[in-house]
C-alpha positions in Angstrom: 17.8 -3.3 -40.2 16.6 -0.2 -42.1 19.6 1.8 -40.7 22.1 -0.6 -42.5 21.4 0.0 -46.2 23.3 -3.1 -47.5 21.7 -5.4 -44.9 18.3 -4.0 -45.7 18.9 -4.4 -49.4 20.0 -8.0 -49.1 17.0 -8.9 -46.9 14.6 -7.3 -49.4 16.2 -9.1 -52.3 16.3 -12.5 -50.5 12.7 -12.3 -49.6 11.8 -12.2 -53.3 13.1 -15.8 -53.4 14.1 -15.8 -57.1 15.1 -19.1 -58.6 18.9 -18.4 -59.0 20.3 -18.9 -62.5 23.0 -16.3 -62.0 26.3 -16.4 -60.2 27.6 -17.5 -57.7 27.8 -21.2 -58.3 26.8 -22.3 -54.8 23.3 -21.0 -55.4 22.8 -19.1 -52.1 24.5 -21.6 -50.0 22.7 -24.7 -51.2 26.0 -26.3 -52.0 27.0 -26.2 -48.4 25.7 -28.6 -45.7 24.5 -27.0 -42.5 27.6 -28.0 -40.5 29.8 -26.5 -43.2 27.9 -23.2 -43.2 28.4 -22.9 -39.5 32.1 -23.8 -39.9 32.6 -21.2 -42.6 31.0 -18.4 -40.6 32.9 -19.3 -37.5 36.1 -19.5 -39.6 36.3 -15.8 -40.4 39.7 -15.5 -38.8 43.2 -14.5 -39.9 46.6 -16.2 -39.7 46.8 -17.9 -36.3 48.8 -20.9 -35.0 47.9 -24.0 -36.9 46.2 -22.2 -39.8 49.1 -21.4 -42.1 49.7 -18.3 -44.2 48.6 -17.8 -47.8 51.6 -15.6 -48.4 54.0 -18.3 -47.3 52.1 -21.6 -47.2 53.8 -24.4 -45.3 51.0 -26.3 -43.6 47.3 -26.9 -44.4 47.2 -24.3 -47.1 50.2 -25.8 -48.9 48.5 -29.2 -48.6 45.3 -27.8 -50.1 47.3 -26.1 -53.0 49.0 -29.4 -53.8 45.6 -31.1 -54.0 44.4 -28.3 -56.3 47.4 -28.8 -58.6 46.8 -32.5 -58.7 43.1 -32.0 -59.4 43.7 -29.8 -62.5 47.0 -31.3 -63.6 49.0 -28.1 -63.4 52.6 -27.6 -62.6 51.5 -25.4 -59.7 48.2 -23.8 -58.6 47.2 -21.0 -56.3 44.2 -19.7 -54.4 43.1 -16.2 -55.4 41.1 -14.2 -52.8 40.9 -11.0 -54.8 38.9 -12.5 -57.7 40.2 -13.4 -61.1 41.3 -9.8 -61.6 44.3 -10.4 -59.3 45.2 -13.5 -61.3 44.9 -11.7 -64.6 47.2 -9.0 -63.4 49.7 -11.6 -62.0 49.7 -13.4 -65.4 50.4 -10.2 -67.3 53.1 -8.8 -65.0 55.0 -12.1 -64.5 54.9 -13.0 -68.2 55.8 -9.8 -70.0 58.1 -6.8 -69.7 57.4 -3.1 -70.4 57.2 -2.5 -74.1 56.4 -6.2 -75.1 53.9 -6.7 -77.9 50.9 -8.9 -77.0 47.9 -10.2 -78.9 44.5 -9.6 -77.2 41.0 -10.3 -78.4 38.8 -7.2 -78.7 36.2 -8.2 -76.1 38.6 -9.1 -73.3 37.7 -8.4 -69.7 38.6 -4.9 -68.5 41.1 -6.3 -66.0 43.1 -7.6 -68.9 43.1 -4.2 -70.6 44.0 -2.5 -67.3 46.9 -4.9 -66.8 48.2 -4.2 -70.3 47.9 -0.5 -69.6 49.7 -0.5 -66.3 52.4 -3.0 -67.5 52.9 -0.6 -70.5 52.5 -3.3 -73.1 51.8 -2.8 -76.8 48.5 -4.6 -77.6 47.6 -5.9 -81.0 43.9 -6.7 -81.1 42.4 -9.8 -82.8 39.0 -9.4 -84.4 36.0 -11.5 -83.2 33.5 -13.4 -85.2 30.1 -12.1 -84.5 27.0 -14.2 -84.4 24.0 -12.6 -86.1 21.8 -15.0 -84.2 23.0 -13.8 -80.8 24.0 -10.3 -81.8 27.2 -11.0 -79.8 30.8 -12.3 -80.3 31.5 -16.0 -80.5 35.3 -15.8 -80.2 38.4 -14.7 -82.1 38.7 -14.9 -85.8 41.2 -17.7 -86.3 42.2 -16.4 -89.8 42.9 -13.0 -88.4 45.0 -14.5 -85.7 47.1 -16.4 -88.2 47.5 -13.3 -90.3 48.8 -11.4 -87.4 51.3 -14.0 -86.1 52.6 -14.5 -89.7 53.2 -10.8 -90.2 54.3 -9.7 -86.7 57.5 -11.4 -85.7 58.0 -9.8 -82.3 54.9 -10.9 -80.4 55.7 -12.2 -76.9 52.3 -13.6 -75.9 48.5 -13.9 -76.5 45.7 -13.3 -73.9 42.4 -15.1 -74.7 39.1 -15.7 -73.1 38.0 -19.4 -72.9 35.1 -19.6 -72.8 33.1 -16.3 -73.0 30.0 -15.4 -71.1 27.9 -17.6 -73.5 30.0 -20.7 -72.7 31.5 -20.4 -76.3 35.1 -20.2 -77.3 37.4 -21.1 -80.2 39.1 -24.5 -79.9 42.3 -23.1 -78.3 44.3 -26.3 -78.9 45.0 -25.0 -82.4 46.1 -21.6 -81.1 48.4 -23.2 -78.5 50.0 -25.3 -81.2 50.7 -22.3 -83.4 52.0 -20.2 -80.5 54.2 -22.9 -79.2 56.0 -23.2 -82.5 56.8 -19.5 -82.3 57.6 -19.3 -78.6 54.5 -17.1 -77.9 53.2 -17.4 -74.4 49.5 -18.4 -74.1 47.6 -16.8 -71.2 44.0 -17.8 -70.7 41.3 -15.9 -68.8 39.2 -19.0 -68.1 36.9 -17.2 -65.6 33.9 -19.2 -66.8 35.6 -22.5 -67.2 36.6 -23.7 -63.7 34.4 -26.8 -64.2 35.8 -27.8 -67.6 37.3 -31.2 -68.0 35.3 -32.9 -65.2 32.8 -34.6 -67.4 33.2 -36.2 -70.8 30.7 -33.8 -72.4 32.3 -30.7 -71.0 35.1 -29.0 -73.0 38.7 -29.8 -71.9 40.3 -27.6 -69.4 42.7 -24.9 -70.7 45.3 -26.3 -68.2 45.2 -29.8 -69.8 45.3 -28.3 -73.3 48.7 -26.8 -72.4 48.2 -23.1 -71.9 51.1 -21.5 -70.0 48.9 -19.8 -67.4 45.2 -20.0 -66.7 42.9 -18.0 -64.3 39.5 -19.5 -63.3 36.7 -17.8 -61.3 35.7 -20.6 -59.0 32.8 -18.6 -57.7 31.1 -18.5 -61.2 30.4 -22.2 -61.6 31.7 -24.0 -58.5 30.5 -24.0 -54.8 32.8 -21.2 -53.8 32.1 -17.7 -52.4 32.1 -14.6 -54.6 35.6 -13.2 -55.1 37.3 -16.5 -55.2 39.4 -17.9 -58.1 42.3 -20.1 -59.1 45.6 -19.5 -60.9 47.3 -22.4 -62.6 50.8 -22.3 -64.2 52.3 -24.8 -66.6 55.5 -25.4 -68.5 58.6 -23.4 -67.6 57.0 -20.3 -66.1 59.1 -18.4 -63.6 57.4 -19.5 -60.4 59.3 -17.0 -58.2 58.2 -14.1 -60.4 54.6 -15.4 -60.3 54.6 -15.6 -56.5 56.1 -12.1 -56.2 53.3 -10.6 -58.2 50.7 -12.7 -56.4 51.8 -11.2 -53.1 51.7 -7.8 -54.7 48.2 -8.0 -56.1 46.5 -10.0 -53.3 45.5 -9.0 -49.8 47.8 -9.7 -46.9 44.7 -10.5 -44.9 43.2 -13.4 -46.9 39.8 -14.6 -46.0 39.8 -18.2 -44.6 36.1 -18.3 -45.6 37.2 -17.8 -49.2 40.0 -20.4 -49.0 37.8 -22.9 -47.3 35.2 -22.8 -50.1 38.0 -22.9 -52.7 39.2 -26.1 -51.1 35.7 -27.4 -50.9 35.2 -26.7 -54.6 38.3 -28.7 -55.5 37.0 -31.6 -53.3 33.6 -31.5 -55.1 35.3 -31.7 -58.5 37.4 -34.7 -57.5 34.7 -36.6 -55.6 31.3 -35.7 -57.1 31.7 -33.8 -60.4 31.1 -36.6 -62.8 27.7 -37.6 -61.5 26.6 -34.1 -60.7 27.4 -32.8 -64.2 25.7 -35.8 -65.8 22.5 -35.0 -64.0 22.8 -31.2 -64.7 23.5 -31.7 -68.4 20.5 -34.0 -68.8 18.2 -31.6 -66.9 19.3 -28.7 -69.2 18.5 -30.8 -72.2 14.9 -31.0 -71.0 14.8 -27.2 -70.6 16.1 -26.9 -74.2 13.3 -29.2 -75.4 10.8 -26.8 -73.9 12.5 -23.8 -75.5 12.4 -25.5 -78.8 8.6 -25.5 -78.6 8.2 -21.8 -77.9 7.6 -19.6 -80.9 10.2 -16.8 -81.4 13.0 -18.2 -79.3 15.8 -20.7 -79.7 18.7 -22.1 -77.7 22.4 -22.7 -78.3 24.1 -26.0 -78.1 27.0 -27.9 -79.8 24.8 -29.0 -82.7 24.1 -25.4 -83.7 27.7 -24.3 -83.8 30.5 -25.1 -86.2 33.1 -27.6 -85.1 35.7 -24.9 -84.6 33.8 -23.7 -81.5 33.5 -25.3 -78.1 30.4 -25.0 -76.1 29.6 -25.4 -72.4 26.5 -27.6 -72.1 25.9 -26.4 -68.6 24.9 -22.9 -69.9 21.4 -22.0 -71.0 21.6 -19.4 -73.8 18.2 -18.3 -75.2 18.1 -16.1 -78.3 15.2 -14.1 -79.8 14.8 -15.2 -83.4 15.0 -12.7 -86.2 11.6 -11.6 -87.2 10.5 -11.4 -83.6 10.7 -8.4 -81.2 13.8 -8.3 -79.1 12.2 -8.3 -75.7 13.9 -7.9 -72.3 13.9 -11.6 -71.1 15.8 -10.7 -67.9 12.9 -8.5 -66.8 10.4 -11.1 -67.9 12.1 -13.9 -65.9 12.3 -11.7 -62.8 8.6 -11.1 -63.1 8.2 -14.9 -63.1 10.5 -15.5 -60.1 13.6 -16.4 -62.1 17.0 -14.6 -61.8 18.9 -14.8 -65.1 22.6 -13.8 -65.3 22.5 -11.2 -68.2 21.3 -10.3 -71.6 23.2 -8.8 -74.5 22.2 -8.4 -78.1 19.4 -10.9 -78.8 20.7 -13.4 -76.2 20.0 -14.1 -72.6 22.3 -16.2 -70.4 21.4 -18.4 -67.5 24.0 -20.2 -65.4 22.7 -23.3 -63.8 25.0 -25.4 -61.6 24.6 -28.8 -59.9 23.3 -26.9 -56.9 20.1 -25.5 -58.5 17.0 -27.3 -57.1 14.3 -29.1 -59.1 12.0 -26.3 -58.0 14.3 -23.8 -59.7 14.1 -25.7 -63.0 10.3 -26.1 -62.7 9.9 -22.4 -62.2 12.0 -21.7 -65.2 10.0 -24.2 -67.3 6.7 -22.5 -66.2 8.1 -19.1 -67.2 9.2 -20.5 -70.6 5.8 -22.1 -71.3 4.0 -18.8 -70.6 6.4 -16.8 -72.8 4.9 -15.1 -75.8 7.1 -13.2 -78.3 5.4 -11.1 -81.0 6.5 -11.1 -84.6 8.1 -8.0 -85.9 7.4 -6.6 -89.4 10.5 -4.5 -89.6 13.7 -6.2 -91.0 16.1 -7.0 -88.2 19.5 -5.7 -89.0 22.7 -7.6 -88.4 25.3 -5.2 -87.0 28.5 -6.2 -88.8 31.4 -4.4 -87.1 34.1 -5.8 -89.4 35.3 -2.4 -90.4 38.9 -1.4 -91.1 40.6 -0.5 -87.8 42.3 2.7 -87.3 45.9 3.1 -86.2 46.5 2.3 -82.5 48.8 4.4 -80.4 50.4 3.4 -77.1 47.6 3.3 -74.5 49.8 4.7 -71.8 50.1 7.9 -73.8 46.3 8.1 -73.9 46.1 7.6 -70.1 48.7 10.3 -69.4 47.1 13.1 -71.5 44.0 15.1 -71.1 40.7 14.4 -72.8 38.0 16.6 -74.4 34.5 15.9 -75.6 33.8 16.5 -79.3 30.8 16.0 -81.6 30.9 12.6 -83.3 30.8 14.1 -86.8 34.0 16.0 -86.1 36.0 13.2 -84.6 37.5 11.6 -87.8 41.2 11.4 -87.5 41.1 12.0 -83.7 42.4 9.6 -81.0 39.7 7.9 -78.9 40.2 8.4 -75.2 38.0 5.5 -74.2 36.2 2.5 -75.8 33.0 3.1 -77.8 31.0 -0.1 -77.3 27.6 -0.8 -79.0 25.1 -3.1 -77.3 24.5 -5.3 -79.3 26.9 -6.8 -79.8 29.0 -5.7 -76.8 32.3 -5.6 -78.7 34.2 -2.3 -79.0 33.6 -0.5 -82.3 36.3 2.0 -81.5 39.2 1.2 -79.1 40.8 3.4 -76.6 43.9 4.8 -78.4 42.5 4.1 -81.8 42.6 6.8 -84.6 39.0 7.2 -85.6 38.2 6.4 -89.2 35.3 7.7 -91.3 34.0 4.2 -91.8 33.7 3.7 -88.0 32.0 7.0 -87.5 29.5 6.2 -90.3 28.7 2.9 -88.5 28.4 4.6 -85.1 25.9 7.1 -86.5 23.9 4.2 -88.1 23.8 2.4 -84.7 22.7 5.5 -82.9 20.0 6.2 -85.5 18.6 2.8 -84.8 18.5 3.4 -81.1 21.3 1.0 -80.3 22.9 1.8 -76.9 26.6 2.8 -77.4 28.7 3.1 -74.2 31.1 6.0 -74.5 28.7 8.3 -76.3 27.0 11.1 -74.4 24.7 13.6 -76.2 26.3 12.7 -79.5 29.7 13.5 -78.2 32.7 11.2 -77.5 35.8 11.6 -75.5 39.0 12.1 -77.5 42.7 12.8 -76.7 43.1 16.5 -76.3 45.4 17.9 -79.0 48.3 19.9 -77.6 49.2 23.2 -79.1 52.5 23.4 -81.0 
């Protein structure tokens, strides 16, 4: 159908038949049996007699939500049909009031930052530890976290990612213990951890670890359609407030296709997860054995991380070793019939699930065995972004005032209107609302001189808060 661009684009892409090591978790419908696929497509209907209402579940949806809560061990769980974004917004709005001070890690998802902005909160950013091997963040700096909560006495909550895109995160049980003793709410963006806790080699679920609220993107790792997610609440969270904001941020015409696959994912976890993840983890170990034999690349696993980090063994994270050219592995894999999820810094991420076929893994193995990475004579720099931060002003002030572009060299002392983000490592060097320091400008110029892409920089100009005339 050439006259329908999206249909044509999908048809063209599907014909290429890449081995799917990217989201969603159902791997182009392989998770669904034929009869279920037919049922789902015929089930694209709205609220009719006998099918209940997500905004006021009393029948089959309520039964499904009860089973979901039982599955994860939460106080109460909810389906999200507007993606994890709606859950992140619900967490923020139901947990905090305007003006509250909250801790946030610097590489949080933009929906978290947007929620903080719209709720008019006062963010305090926690530094990340950067892996020179990956050229990307591992997770928050625990020492910096302790320093902040010991010095700041009016913090109402903390918002963390567990795990990140690499399947890595700090052991949040320590953070939860510290926060609970100070009555600080713990909200977790667990978008990549919906499968955690369902095999003894997987990290524990943030719900079981006692976080107050957790959002999970079911579609990332489970057999659920894109845009589907879960929200779990624990402890003494105000359920009525949560449900009010859920109804505010979610569609009043929820997709029964989405809800059906969310329910299907829960059933999979309860009935088949242990055996499925056992098989998947062992298969990935065989992939890592091949990676280990290829010059110039390496893989990440628990044995290569300090004990303070957790790692998802269902991820495949390939890094280009220092001393070798940092090639575009995503493009290389595409040319060999494999769709990777993403690349950042010196790392490439693939997301296998139990629904990848043996043919997928064999195609990946063949691509790895043919891979050649040339040595590089130049010294590979490690981009340390641990530079003294500038003063942060209220982000709502930044949003409500005009911007102007200014040469980088003239921006010291100005207020950044948007994030400045180098890749690698993908962590903001300068935050929106931050007063720009000389140290950060010197680092930015160094990065640009080394041809590092910096989002937020255009023709050596950056966007700052326009100064008003007195």
